[in-house]
ZAMARGU-4260 file (C-alpha; in steps of 0.2 Angstrom, whole numbers, plus 5000, padded with zeros to 4 digits):
<rodrens>
0) 5796/5785/5646 | 5798/5788/5664 | 5796/5774/5676 | 5785/5779/5691 | 5790/5773/5708
5) 5780/5758/5715 | 5775/5754/5732 | 5777/5735/5729 | 5793/5726/5726 | 5793/5717/5709
10) 5794/5698/5710 | 5810/5690/5705 | 5810/5671/5705 | 5825/5662/5712 | 5834/5651/5700
15) 5844/5636/5705 | 5858/5628/5696 | 5857/5612/5706 | 5863/5597/5697 | 5859/5581/5706
20) 5872/5568/5709 | 5866/5550/5709 | 5877/5534/5709 | 5869/5519/5702 | 5880/5504/5707
25) 5871/5492/5696 | 5872/5503/5681 | 5891/5504/5683 | 5892/5485/5684 | 5882/5484/5668
30) 5893/5496/5659 | 5909/5488/5665 | 5902/5471/5659 | 5897/5477/5643 | 5914/5485/5640
35) 5922/5469/5644 | 5911/5459/5632 | 5914/5471/5618 | 5933/5470/5621 | 5933/5451/5622
40) 5921/5448/5607 | 5928/5461/5595 | 5924/5454/5578 | 5912/5442/5586 | 5899/5455/5587
45) 5891/5451/5571 | 5890/5432/5576 | 5882/5437/5592 | 5869/5447/5583 | 5865/5433/5572
50) 5864/5421/5587 | 5852/5433/5596 | 5841/5435/5581 | 5840/5417/5578 | 5836/5414/5596
55) 5823/5427/5596 | 5815/5421/5580 | 5814/5403/5588 | 5806/5410/5604 | 5794/5420/5593
60) 5789/5404/5583 | 5786/5394/5599 | 5776/5408/5607 | 5765/5409/5591 | 5763/5390/5591
65) 5757/5391/5609 | 5745/5405/5605 | 5738/5396/5590 | 5735/5380/5601 | 5727/5390/5615
70) 5715/5398/5602 | 5710/5382/5594 | 5707/5374/5612 | 5696/5389/5617 | 5686/5388/5601
75) 5683/5369/5603 | 5677/5371/5621 | 5665/5385/5616 | 5659/5374/5601 | 5656/5360/5614
80) 5647/5371/5626 | 5635/5378/5613 | 5632/5360/5606 | 5627/5354/5623 | 5616/5370/5627
85) 5606/5368/5610 | 5606/5349/5612 | 5599/5350/5629 | 5586/5363/5625 | 5577/5354/5611
</rodrens>
């Protein structure tokens, strides 16, 4: 099929291959520190994991205990308020 001449130029989108360069100094320091720790710990990695898990489990238990205590306190306050409301109205 023959192509007819056009009065308008076809639209060609410009394509860029821009790759941004960004230097994050904090990230570099974290990576260096992590590599140092991995080199110094070596086989202690398993013991570190166990330590971290036990610490997180302990924190989770204390948070759960605080949450339960707070819930019981709120229920008691609400019960006391309802008692005084009904006691005063009769």
